[in-house]
C-alpha positions as CSV (number, residue, x, y, z in Angstrom):
1,M,167.6,102.0,89.7
2,R,171.0,102.4,87.3
3,G,174.2,104.3,87.5
4,A,173.6,108.3,87.3
5,D,175.0,110.1,83.9
6,E,174.5,113.2,82.6
7,A,172.1,113.1,80.5
8,D,170.2,115.9,79.9
9,M,171.3,117.2,82.9
10,D,171.2,121.3,83.8
11,F,173.4,122.1,86.9
12,L,172.7,125.0,89.1
13,D,176.1,126.7,90.4
14,I,175.7,126.9,94.6
15,D,178.6,128.4,96.2
16,G,180.6,127.2,93.7
17,A,179.1,123.7,93.2
18,K,178.0,122.2,90.5
19,I,174.2,120.9,91.4
20,A,172.9,118.7,88.4
21,F,169.4,118.1,87.8
22,R,166.8,117.3,85.1
23,V,162.6,118.5,84.8
24,T,160.9,116.6,83.2
25,G,156.5,116.5,83.2
26,S,153.6,118.7,84.5
27,G,151.7,119.2,87.7
28,P,152.5,119.2,91.6
29,A,156.1,119.3,91.9
30,L,157.8,115.8,92.8
31,L,161.5,115.9,94.1
32,A,162.8,112.6,93.5
33,P,167.0,112.9,94.1
34,E,169.2,110.9,92.4
35,C,172.1,110.2,95.2
36,N,173.8,106.4,94.6
37,Y,171.5,105.4,91.8
38,S,169.5,106.9,88.5
39,W,165.9,106.1,88.4
40,F,165.1,104.1,85.4
41,P,163.3,105.6,82.1
42,E,160.5,104.1,82.4
43,L,159.6,104.8,86.0
44,V,160.3,108.4,85.5
45,Q,157.8,108.6,82.5
46,L,155.0,107.3,85.1
47,M,155.8,110.2,87.5
48,A,155.9,112.6,85.4
49,R,152.0,112.1,83.8
50,R,150.8,113.8,86.8
51,F,154.0,115.5,88.6
52,T,156.6,117.7,88.0
53,V,159.5,115.6,88.6
54,I,162.7,117.5,90.1
55,I,165.3,115.0,89.3
56,A,168.6,116.4,91.2
57,S,171.3,115.3,93.1
58,P,173.5,117.2,96.1
59,R,177.0,117.7,95.8
60,D,179.4,114.6,96.3
61,F,176.2,113.0,94.2
62,G,175.1,111.6,91.1
63,A,176.9,114.3,88.3
64,S,177.1,116.9,91.0
65,T,180.5,118.1,92.3
66,R,182.2,116.2,94.0
67,T,184.1,118.3,97.1
68,R,185.8,115.4,98.8
69,G,185.1,116.9,102.4
70,P,185.0,118.5,104.6
71,Y,181.5,116.9,104.2
72,T,178.5,119.1,105.3
73,A,175.1,117.8,105.7
74,D,173.3,120.7,105.6
75,C,174.7,121.5,102.5
76,W,173.0,118.3,100.7
77,A,170.2,120.0,102.5
78,D,170.5,123.4,100.9
79,D,171.0,122.1,97.4
80,M,167.7,120.3,97.2
81,R,165.8,123.0,98.5
82,R,167.6,125.7,96.2
83,V,167.1,123.6,92.9
84,A,163.6,123.3,93.9
85,M,163.1,126.9,94.9
86,T,165.1,128.2,91.1
87,L,162.6,126.5,89.6
88,G,159.6,128.3,91.2
89,F,158.7,125.4,93.6
90,P,158.6,126.5,97.1
91,R,157.3,123.3,98.7
92,F,157.2,120.1,96.7
93,L,156.7,116.3,97.5
94,F,159.4,113.6,97.9
95,F,160.0,110.4,96.3
96,G,162.8,108.0,97.7
97,Y,163.9,104.8,97.6
98,S,166.5,102.5,100.0
99,F,169.5,105.6,100.2
100,T,167.4,108.5,99.3
101,G,163.8,106.7,100.9
102,A,165.8,107.6,103.8
103,F,166.9,111.0,102.9
104,G,163.6,112.1,102.2
105,P,162.3,112.1,105.8
106,W,165.8,113.5,107.0
107,L,165.1,116.4,104.6
108,A,161.8,116.8,105.5
109,Q,163.2,117.8,109.2
110,Q,166.4,119.7,107.7
111,L,164.3,121.7,105.8
112,A,161.4,121.9,108.9
113,E,162.0,125.9,109.1
114,H,161.3,126.7,105.7
115,G,158.1,123.7,105.0
116,S,160.1,122.8,102.5
117,V,159.1,119.5,102.1
118,A,154.9,118.5,101.8
119,A,154.9,114.9,102.2
120,A,157.7,112.1,101.2
121,V,157.4,108.7,99.7
122,A,159.9,106.6,101.6
123,G,161.0,103.2,100.3
124,G,163.0,100.0,101.0
125,F,164.0,101.8,104.2
126,P,162.9,101.3,107.3
127,L,161.9,104.6,109.2
128,L,161.3,103.6,112.9
129,G,164.4,101.6,115.1
130,D,167.5,102.4,115.4
131,Y,169.7,104.0,112.4
132,G,172.7,103.0,113.9
133,V,172.2,99.6,112.8
134,T,172.2,100.6,109.1
135,S,175.3,103.4,109.8
136,R,177.4,100.5,110.9
137,D,176.7,98.2,108.4
138,V,177.4,100.9,105.4
139,D,181.0,100.8,107.4
140,A,181.6,97.6,107.1
141,Q,180.5,97.1,103.8
142,M,182.3,100.6,102.9
143,A,185.6,98.3,104.4
144,E,185.7,95.6,102.6
145,M,184.9,98.2,99.4
146,E,188.6,100.4,100.1
147,R,189.9,96.8,99.6
148,D,188.8,96.5,96.5
149,K,190.3,99.5,94.4
150,T,188.4,98.2,91.1
151,L,185.3,98.3,93.2
152,W,185.5,101.7,95.1
153,T,186.4,103.1,91.8
154,R,183.3,101.8,89.8
155,I,181.1,103.4,92.9
156,D,182.8,105.8,93.3
157,Q,181.5,107.0,89.3
158,R,177.9,107.4,90.9
159,F,178.5,109.0,94.1
160,D,181.6,109.5,96.9
161,P,181.4,106.4,98.9
162,V,182.6,108.7,101.9
163,A,179.6,111.2,101.3
164,G,177.1,108.3,101.6
165,A,178.3,106.7,104.6
166,V,178.9,110.2,106.6
167,F,174.9,110.6,105.7
168,Y,173.6,107.3,107.0
169,R,176.2,108.8,110.3
170,E,174.4,112.0,110.4
171,L,171.0,109.1,110.7
172,A,172.9,107.0,113.7
173,K,172.9,110.5,115.4
174,L,169.0,110.9,115.9
175,P,167.0,109.1,118.1
176,P,165.5,105.2,117.2
177,N,162.1,106.0,115.3
178,S,162.7,109.9,115.3
179,L,162.5,110.4,111.5
180,V,159.4,109.4,112.2
181,E,157.8,110.9,115.6
182,G,159.8,114.3,114.7
183,A,159.0,114.4,110.5
184,P,157.5,117.9,110.2
185,C,154.9,116.3,107.7
186,P,153.2,113.2,106.2
187,L,155.1,110.4,105.3
188,Y,154.5,107.0,103.3
189,C,156.7,103.7,103.8
190,F,156.7,100.6,101.6
191,W,159.0,97.5,101.5
192,G,159.7,94.3,99.8
193,D,158.6,91.5,102.4
194,R,162.1,89.6,101.6
195,D,164.0,92.4,102.5
196,Q,166.5,91.9,104.8
197,D,169.4,94.0,103.6
198,A,167.8,97.2,104.5
199,V,164.5,96.3,106.4
200,G,164.7,92.8,107.9
201,M,168.2,94.0,109.1
202,V,166.9,96.7,111.7
203,L,163.7,94.9,113.1
204,P,160.7,92.4,112.0
205,P,158.6,93.7,109.4
206,E,155.5,93.1,111.2
207,E,157.1,95.3,113.5
208,L,157.9,98.1,111.4
209,A,154.0,97.8,109.9
210,E,153.1,97.9,113.9
211,G,155.0,100.9,114.6
212,L,153.9,102.8,111.6
213,S,150.5,102.1,112.2
214,R,150.5,102.8,115.6
215,R,151.8,106.3,114.3
216,G,149.6,107.0,111.7
217,V,152.1,106.5,108.9
218,P,150.4,104.6,106.0
219,W,152.7,101.4,104.4
220,Q,153.0,99.0,102.1
221,Q,154.8,95.6,101.3
222,Y,154.9,93.9,98.3
223,Q,155.1,90.1,98.6
224,G,158.1,88.6,97.1
225,Y,160.4,91.2,96.4
226,D,163.6,91.6,98.3
227,H,165.4,94.7,98.5
228,E,167.0,94.7,94.8
229,G,164.5,93.2,93.9
230,L,162.0,95.5,94.3
231,N,164.7,98.5,93.8
232,N,164.3,97.2,90.2
233,D,160.8,96.4,89.9
234,L,159.5,100.2,91.3
235,Q,156.8,100.4,88.9
236,V,155.2,97.8,90.8
237,A,154.9,100.0,93.9
238,W,154.5,103.5,92.0
239,P,150.6,103.3,91.4
240,D,150.2,103.3,95.2
241,A,152.2,105.8,96.1
242,E,151.0,107.5,93.4
243,R,147.7,107.5,94.8
244,W,148.9,108.6,98.0
245,L,151.1,111.7,96.6
246,L,148.2,113.1,94.4
247,E,145.9,113.4,97.7
248,Q,148.2,114.9,99.7
249,A,148.9,117.6,96.7
250,R,144.9,118.0,96.7
251,V,144.9,118.1,100.4
252,Q,147.7,120.3,100.5
253,G,146.9,122.5,97.9
254,L,150.0,122.2,96.0
């Protein structure tokens, strides 16, 4: 993934906020949000072969309006639902990695009463374990960034880092394992076997794999990849994710 920009973006006005989105491809609707990064064009091309890909950013992220607080997680979820609804998709599939890998299962729970998320692929984030571990790590990183004004400004061009930390604090309020155990839709998880930055920091990969299998969640681990390495080569993970998403679309009549 790369830094977000406004090229080829449309904007939807939601309660005074401009929500950036773009659409490409055809087939079942697939929401792939851009929050702290935007997708590499090569991956978007692959996704668009079989899916109508909705690439959108909730307020405070990507090219959307920066509110600068107060931050309301409900708004982030509703922004995504209303973009999809405006495009004619009350239900959609989801694909995410790292931040958006966490965002997908969280979004499914936030929108459970609407049944918006039909199935979610979550890459590069441990869906099991104590989500407070990640939140505390993000807060520590943010404290370091605040001391480096140049770094803070560069990151702020992509997303509001305070909003990012607030999202992880929202996850930290959830009971351990609840992104899986409270999931209102099928989930699929993947990560790199050398991912210590996001996965191994929370729990050993073999423990994550065993826990997911025990709960009936399919998963895939890619050999030789750390967190950033797989982030930069998501085309490796896409074929497996695509097969699973297509099967979910078929089963659910999307």
